[in-house]
mmCIF file as Biopython writes it, N, C-alpha, C and O atoms, coordinates in Angstrom:
data_model
#
loop_
_atom_site.group_PDB
_atom_site.id
_atom_site.type_symbol
_atom_site.label_atom_id
_atom_site.label_alt_id
_atom_site.label_comp_id
_atom_site.label_asym_id
_atom_site.label_entity_id
_atom_site.label_seq_id
_atom_site.pdbx_PDB_ins_code
_atom_site.Cartn_x
_atom_site.Cartn_y
_atom_site.Cartn_z
_atom_site.occupancy
_atom_site.B_iso_or_equiv
_atom_site.auth_seq_id
_atom_site.auth_asym_id
_atom_site.pdbx_PDB_model_num
ATOM 1   N N  . MET A ? 1  ? -26.305 5.871  39.553 1.0 0.0 1  A 1 
ATOM 2   C CA . MET A ? 1  ? -25.510 7.001  39.970 1.0 0.0 1  A 1 
ATOM 3   C C  . MET A ? 1  ? -25.042 7.758  38.727 1.0 0.0 1  A 1 
ATOM 4   O O  . MET A ? 1  ? -24.736 7.154  37.700 1.0 0.0 1  A 1 
ATOM 5   N N  . ILE A ? 2  ? -24.991 9.057  38.830 1.0 0.0 2  A 1 
ATOM 6   C CA . ILE A ? 2  ? -24.499 9.918  37.755 1.0 0.0 2  A 1 
ATOM 7   C C  . ILE A ? 2  ? -23.228 10.600 38.247 1.0 0.0 2  A 1 
ATOM 8   O O  . ILE A ? 2  ? -23.182 11.134 39.354 1.0 0.0 2  A 1 
ATOM 9   N N  . SER A ? 3  ? -22.202 10.571 37.406 1.0 0.0 3  A 1 
ATOM 10  C CA . SER A ? 3  ? -20.932 11.238 37.715 1.0 0.0 3  A 1 
ATOM 11  C C  . SER A ? 3  ? -20.587 12.178 36.577 1.0 0.0 3  A 1 
ATOM 12  O O  . SER A ? 3  ? -21.081 12.025 35.460 1.0 0.0 3  A 1 
ATOM 13  N N  . ILE A ? 4  ? -19.741 13.144 36.865 1.0 0.0 4  A 1 
ATOM 14  C CA . ILE A ? 4  ? -19.263 14.063 35.834 1.0 0.0 4  A 1 
ATOM 15  C C  . ILE A ? 4  ? -17.742 14.138 35.925 1.0 0.0 4  A 1 
ATOM 16  O O  . ILE A ? 4  ? -17.162 14.153 37.011 1.0 0.0 4  A 1 
ATOM 17  N N  . ILE A ? 5  ? -17.120 14.182 34.760 1.0 0.0 5  A 1 
ATOM 18  C CA . ILE A ? 5  ? -15.670 14.356 34.685 1.0 0.0 5  A 1 
ATOM 19  C C  . ILE A ? 5  ? -15.426 15.603 33.853 1.0 0.0 5  A 1 
ATOM 20  O O  . ILE A ? 5  ? -15.889 15.701 32.716 1.0 0.0 5  A 1 
ATOM 21  N N  . VAL A ? 6  ? -14.705 16.547 34.417 1.0 0.0 6  A 1 
ATOM 22  C CA . VAL A ? 6  ? -14.409 17.781 33.682 1.0 0.0 6  A 1 
ATOM 23  C C  . VAL A ? 6  ? -13.081 18.344 34.180 1.0 0.0 6  A 1 
ATOM 24  O O  . VAL A ? 6  ? -12.760 18.266 35.366 1.0 0.0 6  A 1 
ATOM 25  N N  . ALA A ? 7  ? -12.327 18.904 33.260 1.0 0.0 7  A 1 
ATOM 26  C CA . ALA A ? 7  ? -11.097 19.619 33.614 1.0 0.0 7  A 1 
ATOM 27  C C  . ALA A ? 7  ? -11.308 21.066 33.204 1.0 0.0 7  A 1 
ATOM 28  O O  . ALA A ? 7  ? -11.655 21.356 32.059 1.0 0.0 7  A 1 
ATOM 29  N N  . ILE A ? 8  ? -11.097 21.965 34.144 1.0 0.0 8  A 1 
ATOM 30  C CA . ILE A ? 8  ? -11.307 23.382 33.839 1.0 0.0 8  A 1 
ATOM 31  C C  . ILE A ? 8  ? -10.067 24.192 34.210 1.0 0.0 8  A 1 
ATOM 32  O O  . ILE A ? 8  ? -9.322  23.838 35.124 1.0 0.0 8  A 1 
ATOM 33  N N  . ALA A ? 9  ? -9.868  25.273 33.485 1.0 0.0 9  A 1 
ATOM 34  C CA . ALA A ? 9  ? -8.774  26.198 33.779 1.0 0.0 9  A 1 
ATOM 35  C C  . ALA A ? 9  ? -9.184  27.114 34.931 1.0 0.0 9  A 1 
ATOM 36  O O  . ALA A ? 9  ? -10.339 27.112 35.357 1.0 0.0 9  A 1 
ATOM 37  N N  . GLU A ? 10 ? -8.245  27.878 35.419 1.0 0.0 10 A 1 
ATOM 38  C CA . GLU A ? 10 ? -8.542  28.807 36.515 1.0 0.0 10 A 1 
ATOM 39  C C  . GLU A ? 10 ? -9.627  29.807 36.143 1.0 0.0 10 A 1 
ATOM 40  O O  . GLU A ? 10 ? -10.355 30.285 37.014 1.0 0.0 10 A 1 
ATOM 41  N N  . ASN A ? 11 ? -9.742  30.131 34.848 1.0 0.0 11 A 1 
ATOM 42  C CA . ASN A ? 11 ? -10.781 31.067 34.406 1.0 0.0 11 A 1 
ATOM 43  C C  . ASN A ? 11 ? -12.078 30.342 34.029 1.0 0.0 11 A 1 
ATOM 44  O O  . ASN A ? 11 ? -12.968 30.926 33.410 1.0 0.0 11 A 1 
ATOM 45  N N  . ARG A ? 12 ? -12.172 29.070 34.409 1.0 0.0 12 A 1 
ATOM 46  C CA . ARG A ? 12 ? -13.334 28.198 34.200 1.0 0.0 12 A 1 
ATOM 47  C C  . ARG A ? 12 ? -13.543 27.791 32.741 1.0 0.0 12 A 1 
ATOM 48  O O  . ARG A ? 12 ? -14.615 27.302 32.385 1.0 0.0 12 A 1 
ATOM 49  N N  . ALA A ? 13 ? -12.551 27.984 31.912 1.0 0.0 13 A 1 
ATOM 50  C CA . ALA A ? 13 ? -12.645 27.547 30.513 1.0 0.0 13 A 1 
ATOM 51  C C  . ALA A ? 13 ? -12.434 26.036 30.443 1.0 0.0 13 A 1 
ATOM 52  O O  . ALA A ? 13 ? -11.688 25.466 31.239 1.0 0.0 13 A 1 
ATOM 53  N N  . ILE A ? 14 ? -13.099 25.398 29.483 1.0 0.0 14 A 1 
ATOM 54  C CA . ILE A ? 14 ? -12.912 23.959 29.273 1.0 0.0 14 A 1 
ATOM 55  C C  . ILE A ? 14 ? -12.312 23.664 27.902 1.0 0.0 14 A 1 
ATOM 56  O O  . ILE A ? 14 ? -11.965 22.520 27.612 1.0 0.0 14 A 1 
ATOM 57  N N  . GLY A ? 15 ? -12.190 24.671 27.072 1.0 0.0 15 A 1 
ATOM 58  C CA . GLY A ? 15 ? -11.602 24.482 25.752 1.0 0.0 15 A 1 
ATOM 59  C C  . GLY A ? 15 ? -11.523 25.795 25.011 1.0 0.0 15 A 1 
ATOM 60  O O  . GLY A ? 15 ? -12.026 26.822 25.465 1.0 0.0 15 A 1 
ATOM 61  N N  . LYS A ? 16 ? -10.877 25.739 23.853 1.0 0.0 16 A 1 
ATOM 62  C CA . LYS A ? 16 ? -10.758 26.923 23.004 1.0 0.0 16 A 1 
ATOM 63  C C  . LYS A ? 16 ? -10.617 26.447 21.564 1.0 0.0 16 A 1 
ATOM 64  O O  . LYS A ? 16 ? -9.787  25.591 21.259 1.0 0.0 16 A 1 
ATOM 65  N N  . ASN A ? 17 ? -11.440 27.015 20.680 1.0 0.0 17 A 1 
ATOM 66  C CA . ASN A ? 17 ? -11.407 26.651 19.260 1.0 0.0 17 A 1 
ATOM 67  C C  . ASN A ? 17 ? -11.602 25.145 19.052 1.0 0.0 17 A 1 
ATOM 68  O O  . ASN A ? 17 ? -10.905 24.528 18.247 1.0 0.0 17 A 1 
ATOM 69  N N  . ASN A ? 18 ? -12.550 24.566 19.782 1.0 0.0 18 A 1 
ATOM 70  C CA . ASN A ? 18 ? -12.855 23.132 19.693 1.0 0.0 18 A 1 
ATOM 71  C C  . ASN A ? 18 ? -11.673 22.244 20.051 1.0 0.0 18 A 1 
ATOM 72  O O  . ASN A ? 18 ? -11.562 21.131 19.535 1.0 0.0 18 A 1 
ATOM 73  N N  . GLU A ? 19 ? -10.799 22.708 20.913 1.0 0.0 19 A 1 
ATOM 74  C CA . GLU A ? 19 ? -9.636  21.942 21.357 1.0 0.0 19 A 1 
ATOM 75  C C  . GLU A ? 19 ? -9.570  21.998 22.881 1.0 0.0 19 A 1 
ATOM 76  O O  . GLU A ? 19 ? -10.053 22.945 23.501 1.0 0.0 19 A 1 
ATOM 77  N N  . LEU A ? 20 ? -8.964  20.969 23.474 1.0 0.0 20 A 1 
ATOM 78  C CA . LEU A ? 20 ? -8.674  21.039 24.897 1.0 0.0 20 A 1 
ATOM 79  C C  . LEU A ? 20 ? -7.628  22.118 25.129 1.0 0.0 20 A 1 
ATOM 80  O O  . LEU A ? 20 ? -6.858  22.446 24.227 1.0 0.0 20 A 1 
ATOM 81  N N  . LEU A ? 21 ? -7.599  22.666 26.329 1.0 0.0 21 A 1 
ATOM 82  C CA . LEU A ? 21 ? -6.633  23.713 26.643 1.0 0.0 21 A 1 
ATOM 83  C C  . LEU A ? 21 ? -5.228  23.151 26.838 1.0 0.0 21 A 1 
ATOM 84  O O  . LEU A ? 21 ? -4.246  23.889 26.756 1.0 0.0 21 A 1 
ATOM 85  N N  . TRP A ? 22 ? -5.130  21.863 27.091 1.0 0.0 22 A 1 
ATOM 86  C CA . TRP A ? 22 ? -3.842  21.227 27.310 1.0 0.0 22 A 1 
ATOM 87  C C  . TRP A ? 22 ? -3.927  19.772 26.877 1.0 0.0 22 A 1 
ATOM 88  O O  . TRP A ? 22 ? -5.022  19.227 26.737 1.0 0.0 22 A 1 
ATOM 89  N N  . HIS A ? 23 ? -2.785  19.147 26.667 1.0 0.0 23 A 1 
ATOM 90  C CA . HIS A ? 23 ? -2.735  17.731 26.304 1.0 0.0 23 A 1 
ATOM 91  C C  . HIS A ? 23 ? -1.942  17.019 27.389 1.0 0.0 23 A 1 
ATOM 92  O O  . HIS A ? 23 ? -0.721  17.152 27.472 1.0 0.0 23 A 1 
ATOM 93  N N  . LEU A ? 24 ? -2.650  16.263 28.216 1.0 0.0 24 A 1 
ATOM 94  C CA . LEU A ? 24 ? -2.018  15.534 29.310 1.0 0.0 24 A 1 
ATOM 95  C C  . LEU A ? 24 ? -2.316  14.046 29.135 1.0 0.0 24 A 1 
ATOM 96  O O  . LEU A ? 24 ? -3.403  13.593 29.493 1.0 0.0 24 A 1 
ATOM 97  N N  . PRO A ? 25 ? -1.372  13.283 28.593 1.0 0.0 25 A 1 
ATOM 98  C CA . PRO A ? 25 ? -1.614  11.867 28.316 1.0 0.0 25 A 1 
ATOM 99  C C  . PRO A ? 25 ? -2.123  11.079 29.523 1.0 0.0 25 A 1 
ATOM 100 O O  . PRO A ? 25 ? -2.987  10.216 29.366 1.0 0.0 25 A 1 
ATOM 101 N N  . ASN A ? 26 ? -1.611  11.355 30.714 1.0 0.0 26 A 1 
ATOM 102 C CA . ASN A ? 26 ? -2.078  10.620 31.895 1.0 0.0 26 A 1 
ATOM 103 C C  . ASN A ? 26 ? -3.538  10.926 32.210 1.0 0.0 26 A 1 
ATOM 104 O O  . ASN A ? 26 ? -4.268  10.044 32.663 1.0 0.0 26 A 1 
ATOM 105 N N  . ASP A ? 27 ? -3.974  12.164 31.976 1.0 0.0 27 A 1 
ATOM 106 C CA . ASP A ? 27 ? -5.385  12.510 32.170 1.0 0.0 27 A 1 
ATOM 107 C C  . ASP A ? 27 ? -6.260  11.749 31.186 1.0 0.0 27 A 1 
ATOM 108 O O  . ASP A ? 27 ? -7.329  11.261 31.553 1.0 0.0 27 A 1 
ATOM 109 N N  . LEU A ? 28 ? -5.815  11.644 29.939 1.0 0.0 28 A 1 
ATOM 110 C CA . LEU A ? 28 ? -6.590  10.915 28.935 1.0 0.0 28 A 1 
ATOM 111 C C  . LEU A ? 28 ? -6.663  9.430  29.274 1.0 0.0 28 A 1 
ATOM 112 O O  . LEU A ? 28 ? -7.700  8.799  29.070 1.0 0.0 28 A 1 
ATOM 113 N N  . LYS A ? 29 ? -5.570  8.866  29.791 1.0 0.0 29 A 1 
ATOM 114 C CA . LYS A ? 29 ? -5.581  7.458  30.214 1.0 0.0 29 A 1 
ATOM 115 C C  . LYS A ? 29 ? -6.557  7.259  31.370 1.0 0.0 29 A 1 
ATOM 116 O O  . LYS A ? 29 ? -7.296  6.274  31.401 1.0 0.0 29 A 1 
ATOM 117 N N  . ARG A ? 30 ? -6.559  8.183  32.306 1.0 0.0 30 A 1 
ATOM 118 C CA . ARG A ? 30 ? -7.478  8.103  33.459 1.0 0.0 30 A 1 
ATOM 119 C C  . ARG A ? 30 ? -8.927  8.216  32.997 1.0 0.0 30 A 1 
ATOM 120 O O  . ARG A ? 30 ? -9.792  7.490  33.487 1.0 0.0 30 A 1 
ATOM 121 N N  . PHE A ? 31 ? -9.197  9.123  32.054 1.0 0.0 31 A 1 
ATOM 122 C CA . PHE A ? 31 ? -10.541 9.263  31.493 1.0 0.0 31 A 1 
ATOM 123 C C  . PHE A ? 31 ? -10.985 7.939  30.875 1.0 0.0 31 A 1 
ATOM 124 O O  . PHE A ? 31 ? -12.111 7.494  31.094 1.0 0.0 31 A 1 
ATOM 125 N N  . LYS A ? 32 ? -10.107 7.320  30.112 1.0 0.0 32 A 1 
ATOM 126 C CA . LYS A ? 32 ? -10.434 6.038  29.485 1.0 0.0 32 A 1 
ATOM 127 C C  . LYS A ? 32 ? -10.705 4.977  30.543 1.0 0.0 32 A 1 
ATOM 128 O O  . LYS A ? 32 ? -11.659 4.209  30.424 1.0 0.0 32 A 1 
ATOM 129 N N  . GLN A ? 33 ? -9.872  4.930  31.574 1.0 0.0 33 A 1 
ATOM 130 C CA . GLN A ? 33 ? -10.039 3.953  32.645 1.0 0.0 33 A 1 
ATOM 131 C C  . GLN A ? 33 ? -11.389 4.132  33.348 1.0 0.0 33 A 1 
ATOM 132 O O  . GLN A ? 33 ? -12.064 3.150  33.656 1.0 0.0 33 A 1 
ATOM 133 N N  . LEU A ? 34 ? -11.774 5.369  33.597 1.0 0.0 34 A 1 
ATOM 134 C CA . LEU A ? 34 ? -13.016 5.643  34.315 1.0 0.0 34 A 1 
ATOM 135 C C  . LEU A ? 34 ? -14.264 5.429  33.462 1.0 0.0 34 A 1 
ATOM 136 O O  . LEU A ? 34 ? -15.335 5.148  34.001 1.0 0.0 34 A 1 
ATOM 137 N N  . THR A ? 35 ? -14.144 5.556  32.145 1.0 0.0 35 A 1 
ATOM 138 C CA . THR A ? 35 ? -15.333 5.536  31.293 1.0 0.0 35 A 1 
ATOM 139 C C  . THR A ? 35 ? -15.518 4.257  30.479 1.0 0.0 35 A 1 
ATOM 140 O O  . THR A ? 35 ? -16.611 4.017  29.965 1.0 0.0 35 A 1 
ATOM 141 N N  . THR A ? 36 ? -14.487 3.438  30.350 1.0 0.0 36 A 1 
ATOM 142 C CA . THR A ? 36 ? -14.611 2.209  29.566 1.0 0.0 36 A 1 
ATOM 143 C C  . THR A ? 36 ? -15.705 1.323  30.158 1.0 0.0 36 A 1 
ATOM 144 O O  . THR A ? 36 ? -15.711 1.026  31.353 1.0 0.0 36 A 1 
ATOM 145 N N  . GLY A ? 37 ? -16.622 0.912  29.298 1.0 0.0 37 A 1 
ATOM 146 C CA . GLY A ? 37 ? -17.718 0.049  29.722 1.0 0.0 37 A 1 
ATOM 147 C C  . GLY A ? 37 ? -18.893 0.788  30.332 1.0 0.0 37 A 1 
ATOM 148 O O  . GLY A ? 37 ? -19.852 0.162  30.782 1.0 0.0 37 A 1 
ATOM 149 N N  . LYS A ? 38 ? -18.833 2.102  30.354 1.0 0.0 38 A 1 
ATOM 150 C CA . LYS A ? 38 ? -19.904 2.916  30.938 1.0 0.0 38 A 1 
ATOM 151 C C  . LYS A ? 38 ? -20.670 3.648  29.842 1.0 0.0 38 A 1 
ATOM 152 O O  . LYS A ? 38 ? -20.165 3.820  28.732 1.0 0.0 38 A 1 
ATOM 153 N N  . THR A ? 39 ? -21.880 4.074  30.154 1.0 0.0 39 A 1 
ATOM 154 C CA . THR A ? 39 ? -22.646 4.938  29.264 1.0 0.0 39 A 1 
ATOM 155 C C  . THR A ? 39 ? -22.127 6.356  29.433 1.0 0.0 39 A 1 
ATOM 156 O O  . THR A ? 39 ? -21.993 6.851  30.552 1.0 0.0 39 A 1 
ATOM 157 N N  . ILE A ? 40 ? -21.836 7.006  28.310 1.0 0.0 40 A 1 
ATOM 158 C CA . ILE A ? 40 ? -21.253 8.345  28.349 1.0 0.0 40 A 1 
ATOM 159 C C  . ILE A ? 40 ? -22.095 9.283  27.499 1.0 0.0 40 A 1 
ATOM 160 O O  . ILE A ? 40 ? -22.481 8.941  26.381 1.0 0.0 40 A 1 
ATOM 161 N N  . VAL A ? 41 ? -22.378 10.463 28.028 1.0 0.0 41 A 1 
ATOM 162 C CA . VAL A ? 41 ? -23.058 11.509 27.271 1.0 0.0 41 A 1 
ATOM 163 C C  . VAL A ? 41 ? -22.000 12.555 26.931 1.0 0.0 41 A 1 
ATOM 164 O O  . VAL A ? 41 ? -21.343 13.101 27.818 1.0 0.0 41 A 1 
ATOM 165 N N  . MET A ? 42 ? -21.844 12.827 25.625 1.0 0.0 42 A 1 
ATOM 166 C CA . MET A ? 42 ? -20.851 13.810 25.186 1.0 0.0 42 A 1 
ATOM 167 C C  . MET A ? 42 ? -21.323 14.463 23.911 1.0 0.0 42 A 1 
ATOM 168 O O  . MET A ? 42 ? -22.220 13.963 23.233 1.0 0.0 42 A 1 
ATOM 169 N N  . GLY A ? 43 ? -20.723 15.565 23.598 1.0 0.0 43 A 1 
ATOM 170 C CA . GLY A ? 43 ? -21.048 16.266 22.364 1.0 0.0 43 A 1 
ATOM 171 C C  . GLY A ? 43 ? -20.375 15.638 21.152 1.0 0.0 43 A 1 
ATOM 172 O O  . GLY A ? 43 ? -19.483 14.799 21.276 1.0 0.0 43 A 1 
ATOM 173 N N  . ARG A ? 44 ? -20.821 16.063 19.991 1.0 0.0 44 A 1 
ATOM 174 C CA . ARG A ? 44 ? -20.314 15.522 18.725 1.0 0.0 44 A 1 
ATOM 175 C C  . ARG A ? 44 ? -18.814 15.749 18.567 1.0 0.0 44 A 1 
ATOM 176 O O  . ARG A ? 44 ? -18.087 14.841 18.167 1.0 0.0 44 A 1 
ATOM 177 N N  . ASN A ? 45 ? -18.352 16.946 18.878 1.0 0.0 45 A 1 
ATOM 178 C CA . ASN A ? 45 ? -16.925 17.236 18.718 1.0 0.0 45 A 1 
ATOM 179 C C  . ASN A ? 45 ? -16.066 16.384 19.644 1.0 0.0 45 A 1 
ATOM 180 O O  . ASN A ? 45 ? -14.977 15.955 19.261 1.0 0.0 45 A 1 
ATOM 181 N N  . THR A ? 46 ? -16.540 16.140 20.843 1.0 0.0 46 A 1 
ATOM 182 C CA . THR A ? 46 ? -15.813 15.254 21.750 1.0 0.0 46 A 1 
ATOM 183 C C  . THR A ? 46 ? -15.764 13.852 21.165 1.0 0.0 46 A 1 
ATOM 184 O O  . THR A ? 46 ? -14.710 13.217 21.149 1.0 0.0 46 A 1 
ATOM 185 N N  . TRP A ? 47 ? -16.900 13.369 20.685 1.0 0.0 47 A 1 
ATOM 186 C CA . TRP A ? 47 ? -16.956 12.041 20.063 1.0 0.0 47 A 1 
ATOM 187 C C  . TRP A ? 47 ? -15.957 11.941 18.911 1.0 0.0 47 A 1 
ATOM 188 O O  . TRP A ? 47 ? -15.214 10.965 18.806 1.0 0.0 47 A 1 
ATOM 189 N N  . LEU A ? 48 ? -15.947 12.955 18.053 1.0 0.0 48 A 1 
ATOM 190 C CA . LEU A ? 48 ? -15.058 12.935 16.891 1.0 0.0 48 A 1 
ATOM 191 C C  . LEU A ? 48 ? -13.584 13.047 17.279 1.0 0.0 48 A 1 
ATOM 192 O O  . LEU A ? 48 ? -12.711 12.636 16.514 1.0 0.0 48 A 1 
ATOM 193 N N  . SER A ? 49 ? -13.302 13.593 18.447 1.0 0.0 49 A 1 
ATOM 194 C CA . SER A ? 49 ? -11.912 13.763 18.868 1.0 0.0 49 A 1 
ATOM 195 C C  . SER A ? 49 ? -11.310 12.499 19.466 1.0 0.0 49 A 1 
ATOM 196 O O  . SER A ? 49 ? -10.094 12.414 19.635 1.0 0.0 49 A 1 
ATOM 197 N N  . LEU A ? 50 ? -12.145 11.516 19.786 1.0 0.0 50 A 1 
ATOM 198 C CA . LEU A ? 50 ? -11.636 10.292 20.403 1.0 0.0 50 A 1 
ATOM 199 C C  . LEU A ? 50 ? -10.890 9.448  19.381 1.0 0.0 50 A 1 
ATOM 200 O O  . LEU A ? 50 ? -11.294 9.369  18.220 1.0 0.0 50 A 1 
ATOM 201 N N  . PRO A ? 51 ? -9.787  8.808  19.817 1.0 0.0 51 A 1 
ATOM 202 C CA . PRO A ? 51 ? -9.057  7.947  18.885 1.0 0.0 51 A 1 
ATOM 203 C C  . PRO A ? 51 ? -9.888  6.720  18.522 1.0 0.0 51 A 1 
ATOM 204 O O  . PRO A ? 51 ? -10.710 6.252  19.310 1.0 0.0 51 A 1 
ATOM 205 N N  . VAL A ? 52 ? -9.661  6.219  17.334 1.0 0.0 52 A 1 
ATOM 206 C CA . VAL A ? 52 ? -10.415 5.050  16.847 1.0 0.0 52 A 1 
ATOM 207 C C  . VAL A ? 52 ? -9.989  3.812  17.578 1.0 0.0 52 A 1 
ATOM 208 O O  . VAL A ? 52 ? -10.506 2.728  17.311 1.0 0.0 52 A 1 
#
């Protein structure tokens, strides 16, 4: 099965200047919960933005 996780603004933007449009700690925790142990396809900037 393939799933997608994305947060978009009302104008369909997903980011600006290589940054998320907002910082929502609970959303980031949920993303981690959903993706831990799974294969993830993401861009380089997303990879670099993840905490170590």
